[in-house]
Structure formats: C-alpha cells, structure tokens
C-alpha positions in Angstrom: -22.6 11.0 -18.7 -22.8 7.2 -19.2 -20.2 4.7 -18.0 -19.9 0.9 -17.9 -18.5 0.9 -14.4 -18.6 3.4 -11.5 -16.0 2.6 -8.8 -16.4 4.3 -5.4 -13.0 4.4 -3.6 -9.5 5.5 -4.6 -7.5 3.1 -2.5 -5.4 0.2 -3.7 -8.4 -2.0 -4.4 -10.5 0.6 -6.3 -7.5 1.7 -8.4 -6.5 -1.9 -9.2 -10.1 -2.7 -10.3 -10.1 0.5 -12.5 -6.9 -0.7 -14.1 -8.1 -4.2 -14.8 -11.5 -3.0 -16.0 -10.2 -0.3 -18.3 -7.8 -2.8 -19.9 -10.8 -5.0 -20.6 -12.3 -2.1 -22.6 -14.9 -0.9 -20.1 -15.6 2.8 -19.8 -14.7 3.4 -16.1 -15.2 6.3 -13.7 -13.5 6.1 -10.4 -14.5 8.6 -7.7 -12.6 9.3 -4.5 -13.9 11.7 -1.9 -10.3 12.7 -0.8 -7.0 12.0 -2.4 -5.9 8.6 -3.9 -4.5 6.4 -1.1 -5.4 9.0 1.4 -6.6 6.6 4.1 -5.8 2.8 4.6 -3.7 2.4 1.4 -1.1 5.0 2.5 -1.1 3.8 6.2 0.2 0.3 5.8 3.4 -1.3 7.0 4.6 -0.8 3.4 5.3 -4.5 2.7 4.7 -6.8 -0.1 4.6 -10.1 1.7 3.0 -13.5 2.0 2.1 -12.9 5.6 4.3 -15.3 7.6 2.1 -15.1 10.7 -1.1 -16.1 8.7 0.3 -19.6 8.6 -0.7 -19.8 12.3 -4.3 -19.4 11.4 -4.0 -22.0 8.5 -4.6 -19.4 5.7 -2.4 -21.4 3.3 -4.3 -20.3 0.2 -4.0 -16.6 1.1 -0.2 -17.0 1.8 0.4 -18.9 -1.4 -1.5 -16.3 -3.5 0.3 -13.4 -1.8 3.7 -14.9 -2.3 3.0 -15.5 -6.0 1.7 -11.9 -6.3 4.9 -10.8 -4.5 6.9 -12.2 -7.4 4.7 -10.6 -10.0 4.9 -7.2 -8.3 8.6 -7.3 -8.0 8.9 -7.7 -11.8 6.1 -5.2 -12.6 7.2 -2.3 -10.4 10.9 -2.6 -9.6 11.1 1.1 -9.0 8.4 1.1 -6.3 9.0 -2.4 -4.8 12.4 -3.8 -3.7 13.5 -7.1 -2.0 14.2 -6.8 1.7 15.9 -9.2 4.1 14.1 -9.8 7.4 15.8 -10.9 10.6 13.7 -12.9 13.0 15.4 -13.1 16.4 14.3 -16.1 18.5 13.9 -14.2 21.7 10.8 -13.3 23.9 9.3 -16.2 21.9 6.2 -18.1 22.9 6.6 -20.3 19.8 9.2 -23.1 20.0 12.3 -22.9 17.7 11.1 -25.9 15.6 7.7 -24.3 15.0 9.3 -21.1 13.6 11.7 -23.1 11.5 8.9 -25.3 10.1 6.8 -22.1 9.4 9.6 -20.6 7.4 10.2 -23.8 5.5 6.5 -23.9 4.6 6.7 -20.2 3.6 9.5 -21.0 1.1 7.5 -24.0 -0.2 4.4 -22.0 -0.8 6.4 -19.4 -2.6 7.4 -21.9 -5.3 10.0 -20.7 -7.8 11.0 -17.3 -6.4 13.7 -14.8 -7.2 14.2 -14.1 -3.5 16.6 -16.1 -1.2 15.2 -18.9 0.9 15.1 -18.7 4.6 18.0 -19.8 6.8 19.3 -19.6 10.3 21.3 -16.8 11.7 25.0 -17.5 11.4 27.8 -16.5 13.7 29.1 -14.2 10.9 25.9 -12.3 10.6 27.2 -9.5 12.8 25.4 -6.8 10.7 22.2 -8.4 11.8 23.1 -9.3 15.4 25.2 -6.3 16.6 22.2 -4.0 17.1 20.5 -6.5 19.3 20.7 -7.1 23.0 22.4 -10.4 24.0 23.5 -13.2 21.8 20.4 -14.0 19.8 19.7 -17.1 17.8 17.2 -16.7 15.0 16.3 -16.8 11.4 16.7 -14.8 8.1 14.1 -14.7 5.3 13.0 -12.5 2.5 10.0 -10.4 1.5 9.7 -7.0 -0.1 9.2 -3.3 0.7 6.7 -1.1 -1.2 5.9 2.6 -1.6 2.2 1.9 -0.9 0.8 5.3 -1.9 2.8 5.4 -5.2 1.8 1.8 -6.0 -1.9 2.9 -5.6 -1.1 5.9 -7.8 0.6 3.7 -10.4 -2.6 1.6 -10.7 -4.6 4.8 -11.3 -2.1 6.1 -13.8 -2.3 2.9 -15.8 -6.1 3.0 -15.6 -6.2 6.6 -16.9 -3.8 5.8 -19.7 -6.3 3.2 -20.9 -9.3 5.5 -20.8 -10.5 5.5 -17.2 -11.6 8.8 -15.6 -10.1 9.3 -12.2 -12.1 11.9 -10.2 -10.4 12.8 -6.9 -12.1 15.1 -4.3 -15.3 13.8 -5.7 -17.8 12.0 -3.4 -20.5 9.6 -4.4 -23.4 11.4 -2.6 -26.2 9.1 -3.7 -26.8 6.2 -6.0 -30.0 4.4 -7.0 -31.1 1.8 -9.4 -33.2 2.9 -12.3 -34.0 -0.1 -14.4 -30.8 -1.8 -15.6 -28.5 1.1 -14.6 -27.2 3.0 -11.6 -27.9 6.7 -11.4 -25.4 8.5 -9.2 -25.1 12.0 -7.9 -21.6 13.3 -7.4 -20.2 16.1 -5.2 -18.9 17.9 -8.3 -22.4 18.5 -9.4 -22.7 15.8 -12.0 -25.3 13.1 -12.2 -24.0 10.0 -14.1 -25.3 6.6 -15.1 -23.4 3.3 -15.0 -24.2 -0.2 -15.9 -22.4 -1.5 -12.8 -21.3 -0.1 -9.4 -18.2 -1.3 -7.5 -18.1 -0.5 -3.8 -14.4 -0.3 -3.0 -14.8 2.2 -0.2 -12.6 0.4 2.2 -13.5 1.3 5.8 -16.6 3.0 4.5 -17.8 -0.1 2.6 -20.8 -0.7 4.9 -21.8 3.0 5.1 -21.9 3.1 1.3 -24.1 0.0 1.2 -26.5 1.8 3.7 -26.5 4.8 1.4 -27.6 2.8 -1.6 -30.1 0.7 0.5 -28.4 -2.7 0.0 -28.3 -5.2 2.9 -25.1 -7.3 2.5 -24.5 -10.9 3.5 -21.0 -10.0 4.7 -19.9 -7.7 7.5 -16.7 -5.7 8.0 -14.6 -5.5 11.1 -12.6 -2.3 11.4 -9.1 -2.9 12.9 -6.7 0.0 13.5 -3.0 -0.4 12.8 -0.7 2.3 14.0 3.0 3.0 13.2 5.7 5.3 14.4 8.9 6.6 12.9 12.1 7.2 15.1 15.7 8.0 14.3 17.4 4.9 13.0 17.9 2.0 15.4 20.3 0.1 13.2 22.4 0.5 10.1 21.7 -1.5 6.9 18.9 -2.2 4.4 17.5 -5.2 6.3 14.5 -5.2 8.7 13.5 -7.0 11.8 10.4 -9.0 12.7 10.1 -9.0 16.5 8.0 -11.6 18.4 6.2 -10.1 21.4 5.0 -11.6 24.7 1.4 -11.2 23.6 2.1 -13.4 20.5 1.9 -10.5 18.2 4.8 -9.4 15.9 6.2 -5.9 15.3 8.3 -4.9 12.4 11.3 -2.5 12.5 12.1 -1.3 9.0 14.6 1.2 7.6 12.7 4.2 6.5 13.5 7.2 4.3 17.2 7.4 5.1 18.1 8.0 8.8 14.8 6.6 10.3 13.2 3.4 11.4 9.5 2.6 10.9 7.9 0.6 13.7 4.6 -1.1 13.4 1.9 -2.2 13.7 -0.9 -2.6 16.3 -4.2 -4.4 16.0 -7.1 -2.6 17.8 -10.7 -3.0 16.9 -12.5 0.3 16.4 -16.1 1.4 15.7 -15.6 3.9 12.8 -13.1 4.8 10.2 -12.5 8.2 11.8 -10.9 6.4 14.8 -7.6 6.1 12.7 -5.6 8.0 15.3 -2.4 6.6 16.9 -2.9 6.8 20.6 -0.2 7.4 23.3 -0.8 3.8 24.5 0.0 2.5 21.0 3.1 4.6 20.8 4.3 3.2 24.1 3.5 -0.4 23.0 5.6 0.0 19.8 8.5 1.6 21.7 8.4 -1.2 24.3 8.4 -3.7 21.4 11.7 -2.5 20.0 13.3 -1.6 23.3 13.0 -5.3 24.3 15.4 -6.1 21.4 17.7 -3.2 20.5 20.6 -1.9 22.4 19.6 1.6 21.2 16.6 2.6 23.3 13.9 5.1 22.2 11.3 7.1 24.1 8.2 9.1 23.1 10.2 12.2 22.5 12.1 10.4 19.8 9.0 9.8 17.6 9.3 12.0 14.5 6.1 10.9 12.8 3.2 8.5 13.4 0.3 7.3 11.3 -2.7 5.1 11.8 -5.0 3.3 9.3 -8.2 1.4 9.7 -8.2 -2.0 7.9 -11.6 -3.0 6.6 -11.3 -6.7 7.3 -13.9 -9.3 6.4 -15.6 -10.3 9.7 -15.0 -14.0 10.0 -16.1 -14.1 13.7 -12.6 -14.3 15.2 -12.4 -13.3 18.8 -9.3 -11.2 18.6 -8.6 -8.5 16.1 -5.1 -9.9 15.3 -6.8 -13.2 14.3 -9.3 -11.8 11.9 -8.6 -13.0 8.3 -6.7 -10.8 5.9 -8.4 -12.6 3.0 -11.0 -10.8 1.0 -14.6 -11.5 0.0 -16.3 -10.1 -3.1 -20.0 -9.9 -2.8 -22.4 -9.3 -5.8 -25.9 -8.0 -5.4 -28.0 -8.3 -8.6 -31.4 -7.0 -7.4 -31.5 -4.9 -10.5 -28.3 -3.1 -11.8 -25.3 -5.1 -10.4 -23.3 -4.0 -7.4 -20.0 -5.6 -6.3 -18.7 -4.9 -2.8 -15.2 -5.5 -1.6 -14.7 -6.7 2.0 -11.1 -7.0 3.2 -8.0 -7.4 1.1 -4.4 -6.2 1.3 -1.9 -4.3 -0.8 -0.1 -7.5 -1.9 -3.2 -9.2 -3.3 -4.9 -6.1 -4.8 -4.1 -7.1 -8.4 -5.4 -10.6 -7.9 -8.5 -9.2 -6.2 -9.1 -6.9 -9.2 -8.7 -9.8 -11.6 -11.2 -11.9 -9.6 -13.6 -9.0 -9.4 -13.7 -8.7 -13.2 -13.9 -12.4 -13.6 -17.1 -12.3 -11.6 -18.5 -8.9 -12.8 -17.5 -8.5 -16.5 -19.9 -11.3 -17.7 -22.8 -9.6 -16.0 -21.9 -6.6 -18.2 -21.6 -8.7 -21.3 -17.8 -8.7 -21.4 -15.7 -11.9 -21.7 -13.3 -11.7 -18.8 -9.6 -12.5 -19.2 -6.6 -11.7 -17.0 -5.1 -8.4 -18.2 -2.5 -7.5 -15.6 -0.6 -10.7 -14.6 2.5 -9.8 -16.6 1.8 -6.1 -17.2 4.5 -3.6 -16.1 3.3 -0.6 -14.1 4.0 2.9 -15.5 7.7 3.7 -15.0 8.6 0.1 -14.3 10.2 -0.9 -17.6 13.7 -1.2 -16.2 16.1 -4.1 -16.2 17.4 -3.5 -12.7 17.0 -0.6 -10.3 20.6 -0.1 -9.4 21.6 0.2 -13.0 18.7 2.5 -13.8 19.6 4.7 -10.8 23.1 5.0 -12.1 21.9 6.0 -15.5 19.7 8.7 -13.9 22.6 10.1 -11.9 24.8 10.1 -15.0 22.2 11.6 -17.3 21.1 14.4 -15.0 24.2 15.1 -12.8 22.6 18.3 -11.4 20.2 16.1 -9.4 22.9 14.9 -7.1 23.2 11.3 -5.9 20.5 11.3 -3.2 17.9 13.1 -5.2 18.6 11.1 -8.3 18.0 7.9 -6.4 14.8 9.1 -4.7 13.3 10.3 -8.0 14.4 7.1 -9.8 12.4 5.2 -7.2 9.4 7.5 -7.4 9.0 7.8 -11.2 11.0 5.1 -12.9 11.2 5.7 -16.6 8.7 8.5 -16.4 11.5 10.6 -15.0 12.8 11.1 -18.5 9.6 12.9 -19.6 9.6 15.0 -16.5 13.2 16.2 -17.0 13.1 16.5 -20.7 15.0 19.8 -21.6 15.6 20.5 -17.9 19.2 21.4 -17.0 18.8 22.5 -13.4 16.3 22.3 -10.6 15.5 24.6 -7.6 15.2 23.2 -4.1 12.0 23.9 -2.1 13.4 21.8 0.7 14.4 18.1 1.0 15.4 18.1 -2.7 11.8 18.7 -3.8 11.6 21.1 -6.9 9.0 23.2 -8.5 9.2 21.0 -11.6 8.4 17.9 -9.5 5.5 19.6 -7.7 4.0 20.7 -11.0 4.3 17.2 -12.3 2.4 15.8 -9.3 -0.3 18.5 -9.8 -0.7 18.0 -13.6 -0.1 14.2 -13.9 -0.8 12.7 -10.5 -3.9 14.5 -9.2 -2.0 16.2 -6.3 -4.0 19.1 -4.9 -2.6 19.9 -1.4 0.8 20.1 0.3 -0.1 16.9 2.2 -0.6 15.1 -1.1 2.9 16.1 -2.2 4.9 15.9 1.0 3.4 12.9 2.7 1.9 10.7 0.1 3.5 11.1 -3.3 6.8 11.7 -1.4 7.8 11.6 2.2 9.7 14.8 2.0 7.5 16.2 4.8 9.6 14.1 7.1 12.8 16.0 6.0 11.4 19.4 5.1 8.0 20.2 6.7 8.7 23.9 6.1 8.2 23.3 2.3 4.4 23.2 2.7 3.8 26.9 2.1 5.9 26.9 -1.1 4.3 23.7 -2.3 0.8 25.1 -1.7 1.7 28.2 -3.7 2.8 26.1 -6.7 -0.3 23.9 -6.6 -2.5 27.1 -6.6 -0.7 28.6 -9.7 -3.1 29.6 -12.4 -2.3 27.8 -15.7 
C-alpha cells in the first residue's frame, strides 16, 4: 500500500498532524502501537492555557501563541473545552505581590482580544473562592480553560479519518528504511507499506524511533514525569486553584468528574517512558501542596485515582526539570526520503504545531501548504453555546436523565444525535454508561478494551469500575 505520509504516534501531535495533512489532500496513514492518547496525551493536567509560569522563563512567544490557540480551541470544540476561573492565593509565595500582578497583566496583554475575563484581585465578596482556604488570603483571579484531553486527541483523529486518513491503532511501526525516494515500513499487523514522507510523533519514544530508523538527530529529548491524584472534592464550585509552593513550583487543584478534585502536577526527570508511575513520594508531595491551603485536609487513603505521564520535552539544557522549555522543535532529515521528528509540544499548541509541520513538510512532497484548521470546528463542536445545547439534549432525550445528558453532550456534541437516532431508552452498565454508547466507541472511536472506554473515552471507571466485565463482553461481540 502506498501513502503520501506515514505518521508514527497517536497522541495529540500525531493526530493533529494527520488532521492537517489529510485536509491538505495527502493520503495519510497514522499508526499507534496502543490506543489513541494512551500515554502522555491522556495524562495531562487537562488544561488549555497559555502557561502563566512560562513568563518567568521569558517564553513570551510560546505564551502568546498558546493564548491565541486557547481562543481558537474554545470556539472549535465547545463541547470538549470550557472556560474555567482560577484562583491564585498569594500565600506561601516566594514571588512578591507586584511580580504576580505584573505577570497576570502581561498574560492578559499577550492574550489580545479574548472572550475570557481579564485577571483581577480577589475581592472581599469572593467568599466562594476564599471560604475553602485557610486564613484570610489575598490573591488574584484569572481565566483559562479545561479540556477533555483524550477526547480532543480523538476528535483530531475523527476529523482526519473523515477526510481520508487511515487510523491504525494497536499497530506498531516495527521497522522503516529508505528505499530511493520513499520509506518502506513494516507494521505489526503484517503489512509492509511505502510512504513518501515519515513523521515521527512518537512522543516519549521519539528518540527510540530515530534509533530504529538509523537517523542521528540534532535535537535531544528530556523525559519529565508529571503525576496527578484525584481525591474527594476539596471545595464546591466550578473554579480551580493554582497554588504556589515553597519550592517555587505551582500545583493545580481542579474540580473533576463531579464530586472529586484533581491535584497536579509534579516535574521529575526520568530515564525512560516506562517510568510513568506515580510514586508514593509524589502522592505525598501533592497532598502536602493542597493541605497547605485548604481547610479540608486529605491523606493517602483519600486518593481515588492517580496517573502519571512522561512529557517528551525538547532538551534546552535547563538545569531543573521544571525549567525545561514547553516549546517544541520540528526537525527535518532529508538524507533521502524526508523525515520530520517532533520534539516537545503541549496539548494547547498541537494544532499550531501541526500547521507548522505541514508548512515545512508539504513543499517537500510537492504540496503547496496553507492553513487548514485555524477556524475549523471539531467533530461534534457545531453548537452555539454548551448550556443551550445540553438543555436541548435533555429535552430531546428525556430518558437520559440530567446528569447523563450533560455528560454525553460534553463527550459527543452534535454527534450524539446520530448515536441516539431511533433510540427511546438505554440500559445502564454502571455510571450511566450504556451498551449503545460502548458500541459507538467500538465502531466509531477505535475502542478495543475496557480501559479505552472507562478511563480514556469516558472517566466512568472512576464511578463504576465494576462495569469493566460488561464493557469487555460488548467490545468482543461478533458483528
């Protein structure tokens, strides 16, 4: 089989590039050895943000680009991405008040014309924000956005597939070699394919794939582990907290999945991608981080879930893991058939990264590049406003119930109408998950295991882990 582009890696960067390339008219094959977003891209803090703390390392261009992408993404995927208010208490702070205020002012300035509220100081009337906190805190309020990271990755893949890309999950790139002007690649599904160009979007495995294809890069990758924990809710409300720590790091406390709080993240350099395990020391660090601030205290026994991802950061020589740039580098090797490797990147800037990748790579393949996704809506995202859409879902399918209607509206957006066409009732496998929904994930979203369904395409595993056996049985049904 012949392709224009073979992409190795089904994380956010690989799927975003597949989307951009397929819209340019390229014949694309994306291969992922596990599930889409099964590693770093489903293990993030789940934020679309400019990166307030990146201002301390003078990464103004990255922050500006991320803030402008934040605005695009809010419009392109309003079902998956929603505005969120962040409270920044000025306590345990090694940064003076004026410095934080100046940073927030610059953050607003770099955002330009934004739909989100500008930053401000905490007011005496902000009791919703201050009541959960110890003491009488001064501080600040600003805005960013929350994202369902795994489903945003999936949305990129769905749009790519709708425009002709082939998405092959559970398919590993075993070997690739240059033969004249093309790459010849052996895949774990038994196929040998050729492609005019190869994209290495393997994330934490970017260097190991380069070793496999015998290419020596100019850039290097630094692997930095970030861990998160989930505990019963520490505060009421839809806002989040960004908490300064004595070691100059910041930790987020974010409302999560109704009745829980997500806490993260850590920054620990590791040697290999397989080191993505949340240690007991990291759990305690995160618990201590929130216990400094909140009146409600938590301990290790309160942890309901934890995850860890390895960020493949471009190695800029920074001494500390937390200081390593979150910017990305795209490196092209043209010693024969072209290869583009992605070093670094983040969920917020994945679309911009994909656009730049095609700007660099498409001309090599004889294609005139042009931006394809700047104003493009993601599958399911063609809604005027989420609250109005959720109300329409609840009214149109009353058998869903309010909680399930809202969850499914978030997950599928307008695609929910196709899923529920002709459906008048749904069973409940646990946590509001139905047979109809599992079959949809299997047939339309490449889900193959209970983990794919319960922990990536939904987080129902947090509410109903006992549903795994039923989900597995449905996934294994014969057509």
